[in-house]
Structures are given as C-alpha cells and as structure tokens.
N, C-alpha and C positions, 0 to 999 in steps of 0.2 A: 258390349256391356249395356245393360238396360239404361235408358235415358241418355245414351251417349250418341251424339251425331258426329261422325268422323269427317264430314264434309267441311271444306273451307280451311284456310290457313289458321294456325293456332300458335300462341305463345304459351310455353309450359315451363313450370318451375316445380322441382321435387325437393322437399326438405325432410330428410330422415330425422327422427328424434326418439328419445326414450320418454315414456309416459311418466313425467315428474311434474309436480305443481310449478316448479320454477321455469319449466319449458313453455308454459302457456304464454307468459309475457314476452318471452324471446320470439316465439312463433308469431305472435301478433305483430311485433315490430318487424320481423322479417317479411311478413305478408304485406304490411303497409309500405315498406321500402320497395318491394317488388312491384306493387301497383304504381308507385311513383315512377319507377323505371319504365313501366309500360305506358305511362301517361293516363292512368285511370283513377283520378282522385275521387270521382263521384261515388265509388263503391267502398270507401275506406271504412266507414262506421259499420255497415252491414258485415263486411268481411271480418272485422275485429270480433264482432259478436259471434259470428258463425265459427270462426277458428277457436274462440274460447270454448264454445259449447261442444264442438266435436272433439277437441283434444281432452277436455275435462271428462267427457263420457268414456274415453279410452282409459283414463286414469281410474275412474270409478268402477267401470264394469269389466275391464280386461286386467287391470292391475298395475300398480306403480312399477316402473322399470321396464314395462313391456315395450319391445321395439315397434315402431310405427312410422308412418310417413304422411306428411301433409303435401298435397298436390294442388297447385293453382294452375288453371288454364284460362286464357282469355282470348276471346274473339271480339270483333267490333260490337257485337250485340250483348254478349253474356260473359260473366265470369263464373267459372266452375270451381268449387272448393270441394276437395275430397280428403278424407282421412282413411288410410289403410292400416289394418292391424292383423294379427295372426289368429284372432278368435273367429270361429265360424258360427258364433251365436248372433243372429240378427236382432237388432233392437226393435221393439214394437211400442207404439204409443200407448200410454195408459192415462186414465183419467186423473186429473190433479186439481186440487183446490187452489185458489189463488194464493194461499199462504204456505203452500208446500214447496220445498226446494227441489225435491226429486220428482221425476216423472214428467217434467215440462220441456225437456230438451227437444224432443221431436216436434212438439207443438210450436216451439220457437222457430225451428227450421221451417215448418210449414208456413208460419206467419211471415217470415222474412224472404223466403226463397220463391222464385218463379216456378221452380220445380225441384224435387229432391227424391232420394230413394236410397235403398241399400241393396247390395249385391254380393254374393259369394265370389271370391277370387280363387286362384290356384293355391294361394298360401293362407287364406283367411277370409276377410271381408273388406268391403269399402262402404262407407257412408258418404254420399255426395249430395251437393245442392248447387243450384245455379241461380244467380241474381243478375238483374239488368245492370250492365256496366258499360258506359260509353265515354270515351274521351270527348267531351262536349264539343270543342271547336272543330276537331277533325271530323267527327261524325256528322255534325251539322253541315259542314262543307260537302261531305260525300253525299248526303241526302239531297242537298240543293242541286248538286251536279246530276244525280240520278233523275231528279224531277225535270231538270232542263233537258236531259237526253230523252226522257219519255215524251215530253212535249214536242221536241224536235223530230222524233221519229214519227209522231202522229202526222206531221206535215210531209213525210216522205214514205208513205205507205207502200209505194211502188217498189221500194228496195227490199221489202220483206218477202223472202222466198219461203215456200212451204218446206217444212222439215228443218229449218235453221233455228237454233236455240235463241232464246231471248238474250242471253249473254253475248253471243256473237253479234246480234243485231245492235245491241247497245254499244259494243266496241266499235262497230262500223259507224254508228251515229256519232260517237265521240270524235272519230277521225274527221268525219264530214263537218261536224260543228267547228272543230278547231280550224280546219281549212277555210270555212266560211268567215270565221272571225279574222283570220289573217288577210283574206281578201278585203274585208271591211276596213281593217287597219291601213292596208296599202292604199285603198281608195281615199282615205283621209290624209294621205301624205306621210304616214308613219312607216318605219322600217319593221317589217314582219319579224325579222330575226331578233330585233331589240325587244319587241313585245313578248316573244317567247322567252327570252332571257329574263325579263322582268317577272313573268309568270313563274318561271322555274325558281327564281330567287325568293318570291313570296312563298311558294310551296315548301322549299327547303327550310325557310325560317319558321313557318308555322309547324312543320313536322318536328323540328328541333325543340320548339317551345312546348309542344304537347308531350 
C-alpha cells in the first residue's frame, strides 16, 4: 500500500463502524482509550481531530449508514490512522476560504500529519495519515541507550566486520557493554546478579507505567 512501511513491529487495532454522526464521538473515545493502552498519550489531541475528520468525511461523502472501519497502528515513531470504506471515489483537495466548512478536510490532514494519502483497496478505498507519536519516557530511554551503544561501538571499531548489519553490531555492543558494566560493579564489591535484578525491576516498572 502506498505510504505503508511493513518493516518493524506494530500494534494494530481495527474498529468497524457504521457512518453515523453518533459514531464520531464513540470512535474518538475508543481511539483515545487505545492510545492509553499503548502508552502513547502525546498524540491524543491530533488523533481525536483526525478521527473526527476522517469519519465525518465518510458520513458526508459516502453516506450515512455506510459500513466502514477505523484502523490504528502504532510503532515507536509514528501513529497511523486509516479509515476504510466501500466507495472507490478518491477525495481530492479543493480550495476553501477560511469561513467555509466544506473542502478543508484534506488541508487539515496535511497540516496535522507527517504524511498522508489515499489508496484504492480490494473493496473500496482507504484514507490514511501518520503523525509523530512516542511514549515519551520509554523512547527517551531507548534513544539514550542507542546513543550510548553508538559511542561504545566507536571505541571498539575492531569488532566491526565487513558485511555485518548495523543492528547486529549494536546488539553485540549491547552485550559487551552490559558485560563491562557487570565487571565494573564486581570491581566495586557489588553483586553483578543483584545489579541485573535491580535493572530488570526498573525496566519492568517503567514499562508498566508507560
């Protein structure tokens, strides 16, 4: 699908609905609840606006009562919001004055989203958009770890063999770094296993809180 990167782990939620005005509020609520379960509160406001716009467009342009589905997908860097319906008519942006209610939907998508698009599917079409969405504490920790591993690897260039992927090298660096930290703890009279247990406890607590 255009604009769709299948690489990397994803969290996915599919919410079928009928195109009715009352469904807009329910879908907003469901989307916010799902983001809460995924630990992505930073994207709530944008998601509510995008869900409102995408679902309202189905009601206006496909028709009340039309079957459709809202799809949410999250990876560490982006949240993808899609609405699928059975119409094969692709929407196109039109010029709209600031006091006009119609014709501004796609402009709003373009303003809020990091990327967006429309695509025909086997049974109709999909309108999708992606916004930046990171669980702040978890991703900050992950980025700090990656930075530490990059710096650590710089000091061990000899271990980098030609043809090996960056992911493999970083994983090896992670193992080496953990081993070095355990040696450091043992040299200071600490129990390496106790240090690992404490680190695991911190990790589990922060993951549960996120």
